N, C-alpha and C positions, 0 to 999 in steps of 0.2 A: 322326409317330406319337405316339399317347398311350400312355404307358408307366406300368404300375403297378409301384411299387417297394416291395417288402415290406422292412420294416426300414429304411425310407428316413429315419428320424430318428436313426439311428446314425451312427457315425463314418464308415464307408465309404459307406453308403447316402446320407448327406447330400451327400457330394462327388459321387457318381454323379448325384444328382438335379440339382445345380448344373450339372454338365456336360451333361446331357440338355437343359436349358434353353438353355445356351450354344450347343449345336449345333442349336437350332431345334425340338426336340421339346417335347411337353407331358408333364407328370408328375402322377401321383396317388400319394400315399404312404399305406401302411397300416402301423401300427406299434402295438404294445401299450404302448409307452413304458416297459417294464421296464428297458431299457438305453439307449433313445434319448431325445432331447430335443426338445421341442416347438419351441423357438426355433431348432433346426437346419434346420427346413423353411421355405423362403421363403413369405412371406405369400400369394403368388399361386399356391401349390400346395395343392390340397386335402389335408388330413391326416385320415385316418380312424383313430381309436383303437380298435383291435380286435385280437383274437388270432386267429392262423390256425387254431387248433382250432375256432373258431366258423364252420362252413361256411355257416350262414345269413347271417352278417355278410358273408362273402366274396361270396356270391351277390348280396347287396344292393349291394355295391360295384361289381361287374361290371354290374348292371343300371342304376345310377345314372350310371356313367361309362363310355361306350363305349371299351373298352381294346383296343388293337392288339397289345400284347406285354407281357411281364412280366419284370422283373428281380427274382430272388428271393434275398434276403440274409438275411431274418429267421431266426436260429437261435441256439442256445447254442453257445459256442465255447471252452470252457476244458478243456484236455486233462485236468488233474488232477481237476476236478470231475466229468468224465464217467466217470473210472475209479471214483470214489467213489460215484456215483449214475447208473449206466447207464440205469436206467428213466426218469429225467427226460429224458435225451437222446434216447432212443427215442420217447417221447411227444411231445416238442417238435419235434425235427428231422425225424423220419420221419413222425409222425402229422400235424404241421402242414403238412409238405410235401405229403403225400398229399391233405389237405383242399384245399390250393391247386390241385393238378392236377385234382381233381374239379370245383372251381368253374370252372376255365378250360374243362374239357371241356363242362360243361353250358351255358357261355356262348359257346361257339364260338371261344374264343381259343387259337390253336394255335402261338404263338411264345414261347419263354422262354429267358433267359439265367440260368443257375444259378451261384450263388456256392458253389463247392466248395473244396477244400483240398489242400495238399500232404500232409496227414496221411493221405490214402488210400493212400500208398505205404508207410507205416511205415518200418522200417529199409531204406534203399535198398541195392540190390545192385550199383549202379554210379553214378558221378557224371560229369557232371550227369544228373539224372533226366529221362528223356523220357516222353512220354505212354504209350507202349507197354510201359513197365516193369511188373513185377508189382505188383499191388495187394494189400498185406498190412498194413492198418492195425493199429497197436499200441494204439489207444485206442477207447472207444465213440464219442468224437466223430468220429474218422476214419471209423469204421465206419458211423455213421449218415449221413454225407455220401455215402459209397459206395453205401449202400442206395438213397438218392434218385437218385443218377447211374444206377443200374441200372434203377430204376423208369422214368426218362425214356426209356431205350432200349426198354423193353417198351411204354410208351405211344406211342412213335414207331411201332412196328410195328402195334399194335392200333388206335390212334386218330388217327394222322397228326400227332401232336405234333412240332413241329420245335424243336430245342434246341441250345444251346451251353453246355457246362459249362466254367467257368474255375477252374482249380485254383491258387488263390492260394498264394504263399509268404508271407513276413512283410510285411504292410502297415504303413507307417510314415510319419512326416512329417506336414506340415500345409499347408493353404492359408491365405490371409488370413482366411478366415471359419471354417474347420472344422479341428478337431484332436481328438486323443484326450482324452476326459474320462469314462473309465469309473469306476465306484465298485462294488467296489474295482477298482483298476487292475491288470490282469494282465500288461501288455506291457512289455518290457524298456526300450525307449527313453524312454517317459514316466516309468517308475520311475527311471531314471538321472538324468533331468533334474530330477525332483522332489527327488531327493537333492542334486543340485547347488544347487537353490534353497533347501535347508535345511528342506524339508518332510518329509523322511525322514531317519532317522539313518544309514542305509546302504543299499546294494543287496545283496541276497542272490544269490550265484551258486549255482544248483542243479546241482551236479555238477562236479567238477574233475578227474575221473579218466577222462574219455572218451578214446578213441583219436584225439586230435587234437593239433595242435602245441603248444597251451598247456593242454590238458586240459579245455577248456570247449566247450560245443556251438557248432556253426557253423550259421548261418542266412543265407538269402538275402532281403535287404530290398528292398522296392519302394515307391516314393513313391505315396501314395494318389491323387495326381492321375494318374499313369501308369496306375494300376489302373482308375480311373474311365474313362479314355479307351478302354481296352480293351473295356469294356462297351458303349460307344457304337458302337464298331467292330463288335462282335459282333452287336448289334441291326441295324445296317445290312446286315451280311452275310446275316442271316436274312431281312430284308425283301426284299433283292434276289434271293433265291433261290440266292446263291452258296454258302451253307453250310446243312446240313440237320440233321445230328446229329454234332456235333463236340466234341472235348475239347481244351483248350489249357492248358499251364502258363503262368503269369505270374510271372516272376522277372526277375532283372537280369543276364542274359548268363553264367550259370554261375559267378559269383563270390560267394563267401559270406564272412561275417565272424564271428569267434568273439565270445563274450560279453565276454571281457576286451578285445577290440579295440574293441567298442562303447563300453565305459567309457573307454578311453584317448582315443578321438576326442572323446567328450563332454567329458572334461577339457580338451582343447585348445580346443574351441569356446567353452566356458563360462568357462574360466579359473578353475574352482572345484575344490576338493577333492571327490572323490566316494569316500567310504569304502565298502569292500566287506566282506561277510561270507560265508564259504564254507559251503554247506550240502550235503546229500545230493542225489543225483539225484531227479528227479520221475518217477513212473511214466508210461510211455507217451512219453517224450521220446527220439527218436532222436538219435544223435551228430551227424549232418550231414544237412541238408536243402538242396540247391542244385539249381536248375532249369535245364534247357535251355528257352529260349523260342523256338527256331528255327522251330517250327511256327506259332506266333502271328505271328512276323515275316514268315514266307513267305505265309501264307493270309489273315491279317487286316491285314497291312502295319502291324503295331504294333511300335513301337520305343520303349523307355523313354527319356525326355528328362531325367529327374532321378535317375539311378541311382547317382550317387556318394553314398556313405554320409555324407560331410560335408555335402553339400547336404541330405540327408534330415534329419539331426539339426539342422542350422542352422535349417531351416524350422520344426521343432517347437519349438525354443528361442525363435525370434522370435514364434511364435504365443502361447506361454505368456507372453512378456514383455508382450504386449498385454493381459494380464489375462484371457485366455480359458481358463486352466487350471482345475483342480479348484475347485469352488465353496468348499471348505473351506480353500483356501490363504490364510494370513494374510499372506503376502508374495508379490510377484511375483518372477520368477527373478533379477532384478537387485538384490534385497535392499531395495527401496524399501517403505515402509510404506503 
């Protein structure tokens, strides 16, 4: 298949693109490079720098590159930012997503794998979370992802669009070529490792009074390679006709880790002191988000292979040690100049 990957120059998108090539597919990447990196896209993969809001540009992409299916990742994804500026998230995540669906419809492309999120559940009513649980997002970020999920179902009934929505839990870790290098960096594990490397004075723990064993949030971490492999399996399921309009959680078997546990494991792996600073809760952050991925295991035959948190953190630390971390870093994680 020839697959269009929106946001394919970003952290997750670049790993998905690499996996598509590894499994014998072709890829085309569209990315506005606001968060992505040109050098994350392989030289043999076309990269179109454009925004999804530009439907004319999207139609030109579909005209120039016969596309069989789409993996849609391009979106804004910061919970706190979405609470402070919901209009930005509706314009980008909903508006851009609908532009993409319209360009697909006018080009006759009827298969899409959508990058959704565990944030569509809000505060879970039971654990681990399953796909049929209530959808009550507590942030505009989660709400905008849910809006597009619902649009996919309406497009399925009206236009024959076939889709798989993958509700990610916390993507983390690195491959030999790709890791997290956001600016600013919003995610816990790279922030912790940057602190271990001496690039930050401390890690802030947002909220220490949650109803959890140590008072900090609990999250379900999934290695980015396992996440990418799920997208390839979802595309194959759509292409074979085995799946038509499905939603899957992607997590690591119902086991979560607290923020303090992440810091403690990072201290063990790096052998470094990692100072912490306690701060208030962030708006829109649920206490616990842990997935059941039994449906994905059963129907997509997807099983995480790198689900141990120590493996995830070790891979991110090794990637940073190769000098692939933030461009502004004056030192590598092992303190060499």
